[in-house]
C-alpha positions as CSV (number, residue, x, y, z in Angstrom):
1,M,8.5,-37.1,-2.0
2,A,8.7,-35.0,1.6
3,F,12.2,-33.7,3.2
4,T,12.5,-33.4,6.6
5,G,15.0,-30.9,8.7
6,D,15.6,-29.1,12.1
7,L,15.4,-25.0,11.9
8,E,18.6,-25.1,13.8
9,Q,20.6,-26.2,10.6
10,L,18.1,-24.6,8.3
11,P,16.8,-21.6,9.0
12,I,13.0,-21.2,7.8
13,V,14.6,-18.1,5.5
14,E,16.9,-20.2,3.4
15,I,14.0,-22.7,3.2
16,I,11.5,-20.7,1.6
17,Q,14.1,-19.0,-1.0
18,L,14.6,-22.8,-1.9
19,V,11.5,-23.0,-2.5
20,H,10.9,-20.2,-4.3
21,T,13.6,-21.0,-6.7
22,T,12.8,-24.7,-7.8
23,R,9.0,-23.6,-8.3
24,K,8.3,-26.5,-6.0
25,S,4.3,-27.2,-5.2
26,G,3.8,-28.9,-1.6
27,I,3.1,-27.8,1.9
28,F,5.5,-26.9,4.4
29,S,5.1,-27.8,8.1
30,V,6.8,-26.4,11.4
31,E,6.4,-28.1,14.9
32,G,7.6,-26.3,17.5
33,D,7.4,-25.3,21.1
34,K,4.3,-22.8,20.1
35,G,3.0,-25.3,18.2
36,E,2.1,-25.7,14.6
37,S,1.8,-23.6,11.5
38,R,1.9,-24.2,7.4
39,L,2.6,-22.6,4.7
40,F,1.3,-24.1,1.2
41,F,2.9,-23.5,-1.9
42,C,1.5,-24.0,-5.6
43,S,4.4,-23.4,-8.6
44,G,7.0,-21.6,-5.4
45,H,4.5,-19.0,-4.7
46,I,2.5,-18.9,-1.7
47,V,-1.5,-19.4,-1.7
48,G,-2.4,-19.7,1.9
49,A,-1.4,-19.8,5.2
50,N,-1.6,-21.3,9.1
51,Y,-0.5,-19.1,11.3
52,V,0.4,-20.7,14.9
53,N,-2.1,-23.3,15.8
54,S,-4.9,-21.4,13.8
55,S,-5.0,-18.2,16.2
56,V,-5.1,-15.5,13.3
57,R,-7.7,-16.7,9.8
58,I,-7.8,-15.3,6.6
59,G,-11.2,-14.7,7.3
60,T,-10.0,-12.6,10.3
61,V,-7.3,-10.3,8.8
62,L,-10.2,-9.9,6.3
63,V,-12.6,-8.0,8.3
64,K,-10.2,-6.9,10.0
65,T,-8.6,-4.8,7.4
66,G,-11.8,-3.6,6.0
67,A,-12.0,-5.7,3.2
68,I,-15.5,-7.5,3.9
69,T,-18.0,-7.2,6.7
70,I,-18.5,-9.6,9.6
71,D,-22.2,-10.5,7.4
72,D,-20.1,-11.2,4.6
73,L,-17.9,-13.7,6.2
74,K,-21.1,-14.8,8.1
75,Q,-22.2,-15.7,4.1
76,A,-19.1,-16.7,2.9
77,L,-19.0,-19.8,5.4
78,D,-22.5,-20.8,5.1
79,A,-21.6,-21.2,1.1
80,T,-18.5,-23.5,1.5
81,N,-20.9,-25.7,4.1
82,D,-23.0,-25.8,1.3
83,A,-20.2,-26.7,-1.3
84,A,-17.6,-28.4,1.1
85,Q,-17.5,-31.4,-1.3
86,D,-16.4,-29.2,-4.2
87,R,-13.9,-27.8,-1.5
88,I,-14.5,-24.0,-2.3
89,L,-12.5,-21.6,-0.7
90,L,-13.2,-18.7,1.9
91,M,-12.0,-16.7,-0.4
92,A,-13.1,-18.1,-3.8
93,A,-16.3,-17.4,-2.0
94,L,-16.2,-14.3,-1.6
95,M,-15.2,-12.8,-4.6
96,Q,-17.8,-15.3,-6.6
97,M,-20.0,-13.6,-4.1
98,G,-19.0,-9.9,-5.3
99,K,-18.2,-9.3,-1.2
100,L,-14.0,-9.3,-1.8
101,K,-12.1,-7.5,-4.5
102,R,-9.0,-9.8,-6.0
103,E,-6.6,-7.2,-5.1
104,D,-7.6,-6.9,-1.5
105,A,-7.9,-10.5,-0.9
106,Q,-4.3,-10.6,-2.5
107,K,-3.6,-7.8,0.0
108,G,-5.4,-9.7,2.9
109,L,-3.2,-13.1,2.3
110,K,0.2,-11.4,1.7
111,K,-0.6,-9.7,5.3
112,L,-1.4,-13.6,6.9
113,V,1.4,-15.0,5.1
114,A,3.8,-12.3,6.2
115,M,2.9,-12.7,10.0
116,T,2.5,-16.0,9.8
117,I,6.5,-16.0,8.6
118,V,7.9,-13.4,10.8
119,E,6.3,-15.7,13.8
120,L,8.2,-18.8,12.7
121,M,11.4,-16.5,12.1
122,S,11.1,-16.1,15.3
123,W,11.7,-19.8,16.4
124,T,15.1,-20.7,17.0
125,R,14.3,-24.6,17.9
126,G,11.7,-26.5,15.4
127,T,11.1,-29.4,13.0
128,F,10.5,-29.1,10.2
129,T,8.6,-31.1,6.4
130,F,7.9,-29.8,3.1
131,D,5.8,-32.3,1.8
132,T,5.7,-32.4,-2.1
133,E,3.3,-35.1,-2.5
134,A,0.5,-33.0,-0.4
135,I,-2.3,-31.9,-2.3
136,V,-3.2,-28.0,-2.3
137,L,-6.4,-26.1,-2.9
138,S,-6.1,-23.1,-4.9
139,S,-8.5,-19.8,-4.1
140,A,-10.4,-21.0,-6.7
141,G,-10.9,-24.5,-5.3
142,G,-8.5,-26.6,-7.1
143,A,-6.0,-27.3,-9.6
144,S,-8.4,-27.7,-11.8
145,S,-11.2,-24.9,-11.3
146,G,-10.6,-23.5,-14.8
147,D,-11.1,-20.0,-13.7
148,G,-7.5,-18.2,-13.6
149,E,-9.4,-14.9,-12.6
150,Q,-10.0,-16.2,-8.8
151,D,-7.1,-17.9,-8.2
152,V,-5.2,-15.8,-5.8
153,G,-1.1,-16.4,-4.2
154,V,1.8,-14.3,-3.1
155,D,5.1,-14.2,-4.3
156,A,7.3,-15.5,-1.5
157,Q,10.4,-13.6,-2.4
158,M,8.6,-10.6,-2.1
159,V,6.2,-11.2,1.0
160,L,9.6,-12.8,2.6
161,M,10.9,-8.6,2.3
162,D,8.3,-7.2,3.8
163,A,7.9,-9.9,6.5
164,L,11.7,-9.2,7.1
165,R,10.9,-5.8,7.8
166,I,8.5,-5.7,9.8
167,L,10.6,-8.1,11.9
168,D,13.0,-5.3,11.8
169,E,10.4,-2.8,13.2
170,R,9.6,-5.0,15.9
171,E,12.6,-5.7,17.0
172,R,13.0,-1.4,16.7
173,D,10.3,-0.5,18.5
174,R,11.0,-3.3,21.5
175,A,14.7,-2.0,21.9
176,N,13.1,1.9,22.2
177,G,10.8,0.7,24.9
178,K,7.9,0.3,23.1
179,E,5.0,-2.6,23.8
180,V,4.7,-4.4,21.0
181,P,1.7,-6.9,21.2
182,P,1.9,-10.5,19.4
183,F,-0.6,-10.8,16.3
184,E,-3.0,-13.2,17.9
185,A,-4.1,-10.0,19.9
186,Q,-4.4,-7.3,16.8
187,Y,-6.1,-9.8,15.2
188,A,-8.1,-11.5,17.6
189,D,-11.3,-13.8,15.9
190,V,-14.2,-12.3,15.2
191,L,-16.3,-14.8,15.3
192,P,-15.4,-17.5,18.3
193,E,-18.0,-19.6,18.1
194,V,-17.2,-20.9,14.3
195,R,-13.6,-21.0,15.7
196,A,-14.8,-23.4,18.4
197,R,-16.5,-25.4,16.3
198,G,-12.9,-27.0,15.2
199,T,-11.7,-27.2,19.1
200,N,-11.9,-30.5,19.2
201,A,-10.9,-31.6,15.2
202,D,-7.9,-33.9,14.1
203,R,-4.6,-31.9,14.8
204,S,-3.0,-34.1,12.6
205,A,-5.4,-33.8,9.3
206,I,-5.5,-30.7,7.2
207,T,-8.9,-29.3,8.6
208,A,-11.4,-26.2,7.4
209,D,-9.1,-24.6,10.1
210,V,-6.3,-24.9,9.0
211,L,-6.9,-23.5,5.7
212,G,-9.3,-20.9,6.6
213,L,-12.7,-22.7,6.3
214,A,-15.6,-23.3,8.4
215,D,-16.5,-27.1,7.4
216,I,-14.4,-28.8,4.6
217,D,-13.9,-33.1,4.1
218,R,-11.1,-34.3,5.9
219,L,-8.3,-34.8,2.8
220,E,-6.7,-37.9,3.1
221,K,-4.1,-38.3,6.0
222,K,-0.4,-37.9,5.5
223,I,1.9,-40.5,7.1
224,R,4.9,-39.4,7.8
225,R,8.1,-41.6,7.2
226,P,10.8,-42.6,9.0
227,V,14.0,-39.8,8.4
228,S,16.0,-42.2,7.1
229,E,13.2,-43.4,4.3
230,M,12.8,-40.0,2.9
231,E,14.6,-37.9,0.2
232,S,17.5,-35.8,1.0
233,F,18.0,-32.6,0.5
234,D,20.8,-31.0,-1.4
235,P,20.9,-27.2,-1.1
236,V,24.0,-28.0,-3.4
237,E,22.5,-29.6,-5.9
238,I,19.9,-27.0,-6.5
239,H,22.8,-24.4,-6.7
240,R,24.8,-26.3,-8.8
241,Q,21.9,-26.8,-11.4
242,K,20.7,-22.9,-11.4
243,I,24.6,-22.2,-12.0
244,K,24.6,-24.4,-15.5
245,E,21.0,-22.4,-16.2
246,M,22.7,-19.7,-15.7
247,L,26.3,-19.7,-16.5
248,A,25.5,-22.1,-19.5
249,G,28.8,-20.4,-21.6
250,F,31.2,-21.3,-18.4
251,S,33.3,-24.4,-18.8
252,V,32.3,-27.8,-16.0
253,E,35.3,-26.8,-14.5
254,E,34.1,-23.1,-14.0
255,Q,31.3,-23.5,-13.0
256,E,32.4,-26.4,-10.4
257,S,34.9,-24.3,-8.9
258,F,31.8,-21.5,-8.7
259,V,29.9,-23.8,-6.8
260,S,33.0,-24.5,-4.0
261,F,33.3,-20.7,-3.8
262,L,29.6,-20.5,-2.9
263,Q,29.9,-23.6,-0.1
264,R,32.6,-21.7,1.4
265,S,31.2,-18.8,1.8
266,V,28.0,-20.7,3.2
267,D,30.8,-22.7,6.0
268,R,32.1,-19.5,6.8
269,K,28.9,-17.7,7.5
270,A,27.9,-20.9,9.8
């Protein structure tokens, strides 16, 4: 199942909150004038991020924050090349090699996700698709990895709050006349030769560059269905289901009155 829409009608903040609340899994893709970006969800948690056009990657973030060295990154990239058929992710390889602590992996992923959300929040125009049928790989190499200690993901609601704080700080600095460099400049790729290898990759497929890997066998390309065939996405229905769970002691009429109240509030805000 997939749904698509326009950022002018449904801002990214509301989308992330809905996916978090409903504990959905899938790939959230956004396309705009600047390019394409993706967030990877697993049961409402974000387990991966593709910054705009892969200009900032998880390996670069880990090196820049001092969690690993460049040599550690090169060794992990070689390891993922050797085991590409198993789709072992970069952070999992680093942790298995003893080069990366789980808490450092968590911090690095959180930083990359926050940067991606901050960038996307500045987009006023663009289209999005959330595909719940797409395959989402965890940091342990997949849903059936069997090693829960290696799984790394961030709470979508918490990282969204961090992103809003970062956005406010950047806007305040701009208002005060301070220079605010783009994230691409702050996290310049530490391995440009690896980046060059993926330059000619198929941009319509989920590639190694998307997931922060050196090489990976490409996942099956998802064919986007026409909008008319997509599942309609009704936030009101999600609210209605949550209200039924949370206000089970109230009558149906009282529950519907609350749903109507929330809907009127949204309309007034719009």
